C-alpha positions as CSV (number, residue, x, y, z in Angstrom):
1,X,-0.3,-0.1,0.0
2,X,1.4,3.4,-0.8
3,X,2.2,5.9,1.9
4,X,0.4,9.1,2.3
5,X,3.2,11.0,1.1
6,X,4.1,8.9,-1.8
7,X,3.5,11.2,-5.0
8,X,0.4,10.4,-7.1
9,X,1.1,9.2,-10.6
10,X,0.1,11.4,-12.8
11,X,-2.6,10.2,-15.6
12,X,0.1,10.5,-18.3
13,X,2.5,8.5,-16.6
14,X,-0.2,5.7,-15.9
15,X,-1.9,5.7,-19.3
16,X,0.5,7.3,-21.7
17,X,-1.0,9.3,-24.7
18,X,-4.3,6.9,-24.8
19,X,-6.8,7.4,-27.2
20,X,-9.6,9.1,-25.6
21,X,-12.5,6.8,-26.8
22,X,-10.2,3.6,-25.9
23,X,-9.8,5.0,-22.3
24,X,-13.9,5.1,-22.5
25,X,-13.8,1.3,-22.8
26,X,-11.6,0.8,-19.9
27,X,-13.4,3.1,-17.8
28,X,-16.6,0.6,-18.6
29,X,-15.0,-2.3,-18.0
30,X,-14.8,-3.8,-21.6
31,X,-11.1,-4.4,-21.3
32,X,-9.8,-6.5,-18.2
33,X,-6.4,-7.5,-16.8
34,X,-5.8,-10.9,-18.3
35,X,-7.2,-10.3,-21.5
36,X,-5.1,-11.1,-24.7
37,X,-5.3,-8.0,-26.7
38,X,-3.9,-7.5,-30.2
39,X,-3.1,-3.9,-31.3
40,X,-3.1,-3.9,-35.4
41,X,-1.2,-1.3,-36.6
42,X,0.1,-0.3,-32.9
43,X,2.4,2.6,-34.4
44,X,4.9,3.6,-31.6
45,X,2.6,1.9,-28.7
46,X,0.3,5.1,-28.0
47,X,-2.8,2.8,-26.7
48,X,-0.6,0.1,-24.8
49,X,1.0,1.8,-22.1
50,X,-1.6,1.3,-19.4
51,X,-2.2,-2.5,-20.6
52,X,1.6,-3.5,-20.5
53,X,1.8,-1.9,-16.8
54,X,-1.4,-3.6,-15.7
55,X,-1.2,-7.6,-16.6
56,X,-2.9,-7.6,-20.2
57,X,-1.5,-9.9,-22.4
58,X,-0.2,-7.8,-25.3
59,X,0.4,-8.4,-28.9
60,X,0.4,-6.0,-31.6
61,X,1.9,-5.6,-35.7
62,X,2.7,-2.9,-37.8
63,X,4.0,-2.3,-41.3
64,X,6.9,-0.1,-39.8
65,X,9.8,-1.7,-38.6
66,X,10.5,1.4,-36.7
67,X,7.2,1.1,-35.0
68,X,7.8,-2.6,-33.9
69,X,11.1,-1.7,-32.6
70,X,9.8,1.0,-30.3
71,X,6.9,-1.0,-29.3
72,X,9.2,-3.8,-28.2
73,X,11.6,-1.2,-26.3
74,X,8.3,-0.2,-24.4
75,X,7.1,-3.5,-23.6
76,X,10.9,-4.6,-22.5
77,X,10.4,-1.4,-20.1
78,X,6.8,-2.1,-19.0
79,X,6.6,-5.7,-19.3
80,X,9.4,-7.6,-19.4
81,X,8.1,-11.0,-19.1
82,X,6.6,-10.7,-22.7
83,X,8.3,-12.3,-25.4
84,X,9.3,-9.8,-28.4
85,X,7.8,-12.0,-31.0
86,X,4.3,-10.7,-29.4
87,X,5.5,-7.6,-31.5
88,X,5.6,-8.2,-35.4
89,X,7.1,-6.1,-38.2
90,X,4.3,-7.1,-40.9
91,X,0.9,-5.7,-42.6
92,X,-2.2,-6.5,-41.1
93,X,-3.1,-8.2,-44.3
94,X,-0.6,-10.8,-44.2
95,X,-0.5,-11.2,-40.4
96,X,1.1,-14.2,-39.2
97,X,-0.7,-14.4,-35.7
98,X,-3.4,-17.5,-35.7
99,X,-7.3,-17.0,-36.2
100,X,-9.4,-16.2,-33.3
101,X,-6.3,-15.8,-30.4
102,X,-7.5,-12.4,-29.3
103,X,-10.0,-11.5,-26.2
104,X,-10.2,-7.9,-27.9
105,X,-8.7,-6.3,-31.2
106,X,-7.5,-2.4,-31.3
107,X,-7.7,-0.8,-34.5
108,X,-6.8,2.9,-34.2
109,X,-6.4,5.7,-36.8
110,X,-5.0,2.3,-39.1
111,X,-7.8,1.4,-41.7
112,X,-8.1,5.1,-43.3
113,X,-4.4,4.1,-44.7
114,X,-5.4,1.7,-47.2
115,X,-4.6,2.7,-50.8
116,X,-7.9,1.3,-52.4
117,X,-10.9,-0.9,-51.8
118,X,-8.9,-4.2,-52.0
119,X,-6.4,-3.4,-49.5
120,X,-9.0,-1.9,-47.1
121,X,-11.0,-5.1,-47.4
122,X,-7.8,-7.2,-46.7
123,X,-6.9,-5.1,-44.0
124,X,-10.3,-5.3,-42.3
125,X,-10.2,-9.2,-43.1
126,X,-6.7,-9.4,-41.5
127,X,-7.8,-7.5,-38.4
128,X,-10.8,-9.1,-38.1
129,X,-9.8,-13.0,-38.4
130,X,-7.8,-12.9,-34.9
131,X,-10.6,-12.0,-32.5
132,X,-12.3,-14.8,-31.0
133,X,-15.9,-15.5,-30.8
134,X,-17.5,-12.8,-28.6
135,X,-14.4,-10.7,-28.4
136,X,-14.3,-7.0,-28.6
137,X,-13.5,-5.0,-31.9
138,X,-12.5,-1.2,-31.1
139,X,-11.7,0.8,-34.0
140,X,-11.3,4.5,-35.0
141,X,-10.8,5.5,-38.6
142,X,-11.6,8.6,-40.9
143,X,-14.8,9.3,-41.9
144,X,-17.0,11.1,-44.7
145,X,-19.8,11.8,-42.2
146,X,-20.2,15.3,-41.5
147,X,-17.2,16.4,-44.0
148,X,-18.8,15.1,-47.5
149,X,-19.0,18.2,-49.1
150,X,-15.5,19.5,-48.0
151,X,-13.4,16.4,-49.6
152,X,-12.2,16.1,-52.9
153,X,-12.6,12.2,-54.2
154,X,-9.0,10.9,-55.8
155,X,-10.7,7.4,-56.8
156,X,-10.5,4.0,-55.1
157,X,-12.0,4.9,-51.9
158,X,-9.5,7.7,-51.3
159,X,-10.3,11.5,-50.8
160,X,-8.2,14.8,-50.3
161,X,-9.1,16.5,-47.0
162,X,-9.2,20.1,-46.1
163,X,-6.2,19.5,-43.4
164,X,-4.3,18.5,-46.6
165,X,-4.0,14.9,-45.9
166,X,-5.0,11.7,-48.1
167,X,-7.3,9.0,-46.7
168,X,-9.5,6.3,-47.1
169,X,-12.9,7.1,-46.1
170,X,-15.9,5.2,-45.1
171,X,-19.5,6.4,-43.8
172,X,-21.9,4.9,-41.2
173,X,-24.0,3.0,-43.8
174,X,-20.9,1.3,-44.9
175,X,-20.0,0.6,-41.3
176,X,-23.1,-0.9,-40.8
177,X,-22.7,-3.3,-43.8
178,X,-19.4,-4.3,-42.7
179,X,-20.7,-4.9,-39.3
180,X,-23.7,-7.6,-40.5
181,X,-21.2,-8.8,-43.2
182,X,-18.3,-9.7,-40.6
183,X,-21.2,-11.3,-38.1
184,X,-20.7,-8.6,-35.6
185,X,-22.9,-6.3,-33.0
186,X,-22.5,-2.9,-32.4
187,X,-21.8,-2.3,-28.8
188,X,-22.0,1.5,-29.0
189,X,-23.7,3.6,-31.7
190,X,-21.2,4.7,-34.3
191,X,-19.8,8.1,-33.1
192,X,-18.3,10.6,-35.8
193,X,-16.0,13.4,-34.2
194,X,-15.6,16.3,-36.5
195,X,-12.5,18.5,-36.2
196,X,-12.7,22.0,-37.3
197,X,-14.3,21.1,-40.3
198,X,-10.9,19.6,-41.4
199,X,-11.8,15.6,-41.0
200,X,-13.7,13.6,-39.3
201,X,-13.2,10.1,-37.0
202,X,-15.8,7.6,-36.2
203,X,-15.6,5.1,-33.5
204,X,-16.8,1.7,-34.3
205,X,-17.2,-0.6,-31.6
206,X,-18.2,-4.1,-32.3
207,X,-18.5,-7.4,-30.6
208,X,-18.1,-10.6,-32.8
209,X,-20.8,-13.1,-33.0
210,X,-20.4,-16.5,-30.9
211,X,-22.1,-18.2,-33.6
212,X,-19.7,-17.0,-36.6
213,X,-16.4,-18.6,-37.4
214,X,-13.1,-17.1,-37.9
215,X,-12.5,-14.8,-40.9
C-alpha cells in the first residue's frame, strides 16, 4: 500500500497518450487485466502503456519496422515477461498471428491508410480474423460523415481532406454493412467527431458473434 506522502502518478504516467475513446472502453470495464489484446497497427504503442503495466497479455503488429522496434522497447521496459515475438513487423493483411486468438482487437487510426478498396477489405479481414468469437473489436478511422461536402474524391475510396491529408474514407452505412457482413453486433452507436471542419473520425465498437467462424 502506498504511503500517504508518496507522489501520486500523473494520468499520463499511468495511461500514456491513450486514445480517449479507448480510455472510455477501459472505464466501462470492457477491457480487463488478463485479457489477450492485439493492437492491429500499433504505431509506437500509444495505446499500450496502461495495458502493458496492468497485466494484459499484449500482442501487436505494424507495417513499420521502426514502430515495432519502439513497441518492443516499450514492452521490455513495462512488461519484460512478454516475448519480443509478441510484437511483429508485418502488414495486417498478411499477419502471421493465428485465427481467433485475441479477446480484444484494437485498430486505432489505421484502416484509413488503405490505398484502395481491395487493400481496405484485406486489412479488415486480417484484423477481424484474429478476434475470437465473443471478442471486442475497437476501431477508430477517418470518415466521410459530416465533411462529405468538404472533401475531394481521388478514386478507389480515397479522398483529399481539408487538412491537406489523403485518406481512405468510409461512412456510417458502410460500417453498418461491414458489421453485418463480418457477423458482429454494435456495442455502441457509431460516434463521429468532426475536428474543426478539417477531418472526421468515427469510433466503431463491435462484438464478434459467438456463432461466427473466424474470417
